[in-house]
C-alpha positions as CSV (number, residue, x, y, z in Angstrom):
1,M,39.4,-16.6,-19.2
2,L,38.3,-19.0,-16.4
3,D,35.0,-19.3,-14.7
4,R,34.7,-19.3,-10.9
5,E,35.4,-23.0,-10.7
6,G,38.6,-22.8,-12.8
7,F,37.2,-24.1,-16.1
8,R,38.1,-22.4,-19.4
9,P,35.2,-21.9,-21.9
10,N,35.9,-24.0,-25.0
11,V,34.3,-25.4,-28.1
12,G,34.6,-28.9,-29.6
13,I,33.8,-29.7,-33.3
14,I,32.5,-33.0,-34.8
15,L,32.8,-32.6,-38.6
16,L,30.9,-35.1,-40.7
17,N,31.3,-36.1,-44.4
18,H,28.5,-37.3,-46.6
19,R,28.9,-40.9,-45.2
20,N,28.5,-39.7,-41.5
21,E,32.2,-40.3,-40.9
22,V,34.0,-37.8,-38.7
23,F,37.2,-35.8,-39.1
24,W,39.8,-37.3,-36.8
25,G,43.0,-35.3,-36.3
26,K,46.4,-36.4,-35.0
27,R,47.9,-33.9,-32.6
28,I,51.1,-32.5,-33.9
29,R,54.2,-34.6,-32.9
30,T,52.1,-37.0,-30.8
31,H,50.3,-40.3,-31.3
32,S,47.0,-39.1,-29.9
33,W,44.0,-38.4,-32.1
34,Q,41.1,-36.0,-31.3
35,F,38.4,-33.7,-32.7
36,P,39.2,-30.0,-33.3
37,Q,38.7,-27.8,-30.3
38,G,39.8,-24.5,-28.9
39,G,39.1,-21.8,-26.4
40,I,36.4,-19.1,-26.5
41,K,37.9,-15.6,-26.5
42,Y,36.5,-12.8,-24.5
43,G,33.5,-11.3,-26.3
44,E,33.0,-14.3,-28.6
45,T,29.9,-16.5,-28.7
46,P,30.4,-20.3,-28.9
47,E,29.4,-20.3,-32.5
48,Q,31.9,-17.5,-33.4
49,A,34.7,-19.4,-31.6
50,M,33.7,-22.6,-33.4
51,F,34.1,-21.0,-36.8
52,R,37.4,-19.4,-35.9
53,E,38.8,-22.7,-34.6
54,L,37.4,-24.5,-37.6
55,H,39.5,-22.3,-39.9
56,E,42.6,-22.2,-37.7
57,E,42.8,-26.0,-37.2
58,V,41.1,-27.4,-40.4
59,G,41.3,-24.5,-42.8
60,L,37.5,-24.4,-43.5
61,I,35.4,-21.2,-43.8
62,P,31.8,-21.0,-42.7
63,E,30.5,-21.4,-46.3
64,Y,32.1,-24.9,-46.4
65,V,30.0,-26.4,-43.5
66,R,26.4,-26.6,-42.2
67,I,25.6,-26.6,-38.5
68,I,23.4,-29.7,-37.7
69,G,23.3,-29.5,-33.9
70,R,25.1,-28.5,-30.7
71,T,25.1,-29.7,-27.1
72,R,22.5,-28.2,-24.8
73,D,24.9,-27.3,-22.0
74,W,28.5,-27.3,-21.1
75,L,30.4,-30.6,-20.9
76,R,33.4,-30.5,-18.5
77,Y,36.6,-32.4,-18.1
78,E,39.5,-31.8,-15.6
79,V,43.1,-31.8,-16.7
80,P,45.7,-33.7,-14.6
81,D,48.2,-31.4,-12.9
82,H,51.2,-32.7,-14.9
83,F,49.6,-31.3,-18.1
84,I,49.1,-27.8,-16.5
85,R,51.8,-25.1,-16.4
86,R,53.1,-24.6,-12.9
87,D,52.0,-21.0,-12.8
88,A,48.4,-22.0,-13.7
89,R,48.1,-24.8,-11.1
90,G,45.6,-24.1,-8.4
91,H,43.6,-21.8,-10.7
92,Y,43.1,-23.8,-13.9
93,R,41.1,-27.1,-13.5
94,G,40.1,-27.9,-17.1
95,Q,37.7,-27.2,-19.9
96,K,34.0,-26.7,-20.2
97,Q,32.9,-27.2,-23.8
98,I,30.0,-26.6,-26.1
99,W,30.1,-29.2,-28.9
100,F,29.0,-28.6,-32.5
101,L,28.0,-31.2,-35.1
102,L,28.8,-29.9,-38.6
103,Q,28.2,-31.3,-42.1
104,L,31.0,-30.7,-44.6
105,T,29.5,-29.2,-47.8
106,A,32.9,-28.8,-49.5
107,R,35.5,-31.2,-50.7
108,D,38.3,-33.0,-48.8
109,C,40.9,-31.0,-50.7
110,D,39.4,-27.7,-49.3
111,M,40.7,-28.7,-45.8
112,N,44.1,-27.2,-44.9
113,L,46.0,-28.1,-41.6
114,R,48.4,-25.3,-42.3
115,A,45.9,-22.4,-42.3
116,T,47.9,-20.7,-39.5
117,D,51.5,-20.7,-38.3
118,H,50.7,-22.8,-35.3
119,P,48.9,-26.0,-36.6
120,E,47.2,-28.3,-34.1
121,F,47.3,-31.4,-36.3
122,D,49.9,-33.0,-38.6
123,A,47.6,-35.7,-40.0
124,W,43.9,-36.4,-40.4
125,R,41.5,-39.1,-41.7
126,W,37.8,-39.9,-41.8
127,N,36.7,-42.3,-39.0
128,D,33.5,-44.0,-38.0
129,Y,31.2,-41.8,-36.0
130,W,31.8,-43.9,-32.9
131,V,35.5,-43.2,-32.7
132,P,37.9,-45.5,-30.9
133,L,38.0,-43.8,-27.5
134,E,41.1,-45.6,-26.5
135,S,43.0,-43.5,-29.0
136,V,41.8,-40.3,-27.1
137,I,43.9,-39.0,-24.2
138,E,42.3,-40.6,-21.1
139,F,41.0,-37.4,-19.4
140,K,39.0,-36.4,-22.4
141,R,37.2,-39.8,-23.1
142,G,34.2,-39.1,-20.9
143,V,33.4,-35.8,-22.6
144,Y,33.9,-37.4,-26.0
145,E,31.4,-40.1,-25.2
146,M,28.9,-37.6,-23.8
147,A,29.2,-35.4,-26.9
148,L,28.9,-38.2,-29.4
149,T,25.9,-39.7,-27.6
150,E,24.0,-36.4,-27.3
151,L,24.6,-35.4,-30.9
152,A,23.9,-38.8,-32.5
153,R,20.2,-37.9,-32.7
154,Y,21.1,-35.2,-35.2
155,L,22.9,-37.5,-37.6
156,P,21.6,-37.3,-41.2
157,R,19.8,-40.4,-42.4
158,L,21.9,-42.1,-45.1
159,N,19.9,-43.1,-48.2
160,H,21.2,-46.5,-49.2
161,H,18.6,-47.3,-51.9
162,N,18.9,-51.0,-50.8
163,R,15.9,-53.3,-50.6
164,F,17.8,-55.6,-48.2
165,L,18.4,-52.8,-45.7
166,R,14.8,-51.6,-46.0
167,S,13.4,-55.1,-45.3
168,G,15.8,-55.6,-42.4
169,M,17.8,-58.3,-44.2
170,R,21.6,-58.1,-44.7
171,P,22.9,-58.7,-48.2
172,A,25.5,-61.4,-48.7
173,M,29.1,-60.2,-48.0
174,R,31.3,-59.7,-51.0
175,N,35.0,-60.6,-51.0
176,E,36.0,-57.0,-50.9
177,D,33.8,-56.4,-47.9
178,A,35.6,-59.2,-46.0
179,H,38.9,-57.3,-46.5
180,P,38.0,-53.6,-46.6
181,P,40.7,-51.2,-47.9
182,P,42.8,-49.3,-45.4
183,V,41.6,-45.9,-44.2
184,A,43.2,-43.1,-46.1
185,Q,45.3,-40.8,-43.9
186,H,46.3,-37.3,-44.9
187,T,49.6,-36.0,-43.5
188,V,51.5,-32.7,-43.7
189,E,55.2,-31.9,-43.4
190,P,56.5,-31.3,-39.8
191,V,56.6,-27.7,-38.5
192,A,57.8,-25.9,-35.4
193,D,56.2,-26.9,-32.1
194,K,53.1,-25.1,-31.0
195,D,53.4,-22.5,-28.2
196,P,53.8,-24.6,-25.0
197,T,52.0,-22.1,-22.9
198,D,48.8,-22.4,-24.9
199,L,46.2,-24.4,-23.0
200,S,43.5,-24.2,-25.6
201,G,44.0,-27.8,-26.8
202,V,44.4,-29.4,-23.4
């Protein structure tokens, strides 16, 4: 389903934990990381598509998240020709996306990358909200920056209960702060490749 300009309606999902870190997924059999996203089917609203994609890609049901905000309008990116099937070239230009900011209300163990037979990710981790854009495929970076910037105003305020932070002073760095532990990464066993004709994740 393309619009008159050749863009496919799509949703993007920024999923927060209680520390305002975001779900960061590694695309299956690649070295690129991204947020969950997927196409809007005919007759679906963006919100309905978001909940369907959330379950298909992350294994979460609506009761496990809370919607904090969404982008006001469509954000677009074009896909280079060499990423597009030959039979779609000339018609398909890229994606136009509505982005949702969600708060996880369940546990990490409630997430399941194998919720369907065609998983999008084979690993995931929590990352700082301002994700390293250099790890995102180049043609998506502009949209990621726009989505993160627009939705940042909805971020929940963290309650640190710290007098130094309240007074604008920084506490002295502890030894463990100087050498923080590595970020935990969650992986799953390899599976068969996703349908190569599916453009929903491109």
